N, C-alpha and C positions, 0 to 999 in steps of 0.2 A: 453512184450513191448506193451504199450497202442497204439492202432491204431488211426490215425486222422479220425474223423467222418466227411465225406464230403457229403453235400446235393447237388446232381446234379439235377438242375431244367431245364426242357426242355419242348418242345411242344409250347404252347402259342396260342394266339387268332389271330395272323396275318396269312396272306396267305402263310407264310414261315413255317407253322407248320411241314410239312413233312420233310423239309430241316433240321429243328431242331432235328427231331428224328434221322436222319442219323448222324448228328454231335454228338448227345448224345451217339449213339452206338460207335462212334470212341473214344470218351472220356472214356466211361466205359471199353472198351477193354484195355486201357492204364493205368488204375488205379490199381496198384499192391494190391491185396487183403491182402497181408501180412503187408502192411503199412497203408492201408486206409479201413475204414468201410464206404461203400457207401450207402446213403439213396436216392434212385431214386424217384424224385417228378415230376409228369407229370401235366402240365397245359393243360386242354382240350381246344378244339376250342371254347367252350362256356364260357371259363374262369374259370371253376371249377378246383381246385387243388386236386390231389389224390396221394397217395402212390402207386407206380407201383408194382404189383405182377409179372409182366412180362416186364422187362425193354427192350427198343428197342435193336435189334441186327443186323438190316439190315443197311449196310453202304451206300447203293445206294438210294439217294433221289428220283431218277427217278422211282425206283421200289416202293417206299413208296407212291409216288404221284399216280402211276398207280393203286395200290391196294386200295387207298382211293377213287378213282373215279370208282372203280369196284362195281357193285351191289352184287357181291359174297363176303362174308366175307373172309378176308385173315389173315393168321397167322403172317403177317408182322406187323400188327397193335398191339402196346403194350397194355397189359391189365392193369387195375387199380383196386384197392381194396378200402382201407379206404380213406375217404374224409379228406383233409388236410386244415388247416387254419394256415397261417404264422402270428404270433403275431407281430404287428408293434410297439413294445416297447422293451427296453432292458430286457431280462430275460434269465435265465439259460436254460430253456426249451422253445424255441421259437416256436416249431412246435406242434400244437394240432391236433390230429387225431380223427376222429369220424367214428365209424362203426355201421350202423343201423342193429338192430336185425330183419332179414327178416322172422323169423319163427313165429312171433306173428300172431295170427289168429283174435284177436279182434281189435277194433279200437284203435288207439293211436300208438305212436312211442316210442321205447326204444332204446337207443344208448349207446355204450361203448366208453367212452372218455379217451384218454391217451395223454401224452405229452412227447416229446423227444427233445433233443438238438443237435445241430451240431456245429462243431468247425469252419467250413468254408463252404460257399456256392459256388458252381461252376455253374454259369448260362450259359446255352447253348441255350437260347431262341433267335430266330432270328426275326428281323424286329421290327415293332412297338409293344409297350408293352413288350419289351424284351431287345433290344439293344439301345433304345432311351432315357435311363436314368430313365424311370418310375420304372422298376424293381430294379435298383440300388438305387433309392430313398427309396424304401421299406426296403432294407437291411441296408441302412444308419439309418433309423428310428429305426430299431431293433438292431442297433449297433453290427451287425454280420459281420465278415470279409468275403470278397467275391473276387472271381477271376475276373480280367478284369478291364476295364476303369471305372472311377467314373461317377457321375451324369452329370457334365458339359461336359466332353469329349464325353460321349455316346450320349448326346443330340445333340451336335454340329456335330459329325461325321455322325449321322443318317440323318440330314437335309442337303441335298446337296446344297441348296440355301444359308444357313447360312455358311456352310463350305467354299463355293467359295468366299463369302464376306470376311471371315477372311483370306483366302489364299491371296486374292488380297491386303488386308490391310498390309500384310507382304511381299509384292512384290514377291509372288510365282506365276508363270505362270499357267493359267487355260485355258481350251478350250473355244473358243468363244461360248457364250450361252445367253439364254434369259429365264427369269422366267415368267410363266403365272399363275395367280391365278384364282380361280373359279369365282370371281366377274368380273374380266377382260374378261374371256371367255364368261360368260353368258350375259354380257351387251354389248359386242362389238367384236363378233367373227371375223368378216371380218377385222376390224381394227387390231386385234391381228395378224391375218394371214399376212396382209400386212406388219406389223412391222417386223415380223420374216423374211419374204422374203427380206426385205430391209437390214436387219442386217446380216443374215446368208446365206450361200451358200449350196445348196443341194450337196450330201445327208446329212441328219440330223438324229440324234438319239433323241428320245423322251422318257422321263422316269419320273416316279413319284419322287417327291423330297424326300419322306421318304419311301423308300423300298430298298430291297436288293435281292440278288440271281437272278438278271436279270428279276424279275417279273414286268410285266407291261411295259417293254421296247420294243420299235419298231424302225425300220429304215424307214425313209421316203425319197423317191426319187423325189417327186413332191408335189404339193399343196393338191390334194385329199388324198394322203397317209399321209401327215402331219396332215390334219384335223382328219382323222380316228385314227392316232396314239395318238393324244391328247385326243380323246374320250376314248381310251383304258387306257391311263395313269390316267385319271381322275377317273377311277373306284377304284383306290387305294389311291389317295391323292387329296386334294384340291389345291395343288401346283404342277405344272408340269415344268420340266426343258427341254428346247430344246437346244441341243448342235450340233455344226457343226462337221461333221465327220473329223477325223484325218487320213489321208492315211498312211498305213503301221505302225500303232501304235503298241507299245509294252506295255504289262501290267506287271509292276514291283511292287513287294510287299516287305514290310519291317516291322518287328515287333519291338516295343520299350517297354522295361520293366522298370518301375520306374518313379519317378517324379522329385525329387530334383537332383538325380544323375542317369539319365536314361542310360540303356544299350541298344545298338542298335544291332539287328541281322544282319546276312549277307543278301544280297538281294536275292530274289527269283523271277523267271519269270513264269507267267502263260502262258502256250502254248496251245491254243485251238486245239482241234482235227480237222482233215480235212484241 
């Protein structure tokens, strides 16, 4: 029986790189090797694509982040081998791999080029350049089937400001919030802080508009903390969302599969430790 060839793409350029490695490890452990031939493709933090000779196996994002920040090399970090180029046009073999011959002693470069195809791509890249529709757009250009949300849904869901606008337009309740752009902050910081204080009540949560995995998020109990929190969030995005805290809030999650005839999963609740 011919196995389905699945290209699992993970890593990425965003600050959620290590979170993606943990997610990829979880996906890879669940893909039955009797049914699927897995092609692990790692996007390095500098943007280079490579075939992984050592796919990620660590399920803890915290461990991966700690090892990435350690000056001592860790076995938790996945290895890579051949350079990968994903061809952005419909073709049977969409993936081109390049392996440099490192044994040459004279000047010049010799490379071994090969091409391979995949039946479907399973993107597990988190954050910008992964969940925001950009990677999905590449797969659309290549006309390759892929797992997950399409270009528009990915882009809208990634941008909290746009998502809140669409929720409000469809009469869905959202937390009281304010959007602050880089131009507003740079040209009128005090005015922005006054506007926030007039509209929202402390404590507040401050977050980048385009990030996930709680990266760049801070809680502010007063104006000095608010100002500092905005500066932290601005390191990750030029748009910052300030939300009024909701006491005793519960986090409910729900998956939806399909477009024309969607199937809705049972509800799940995220229970924070402690």
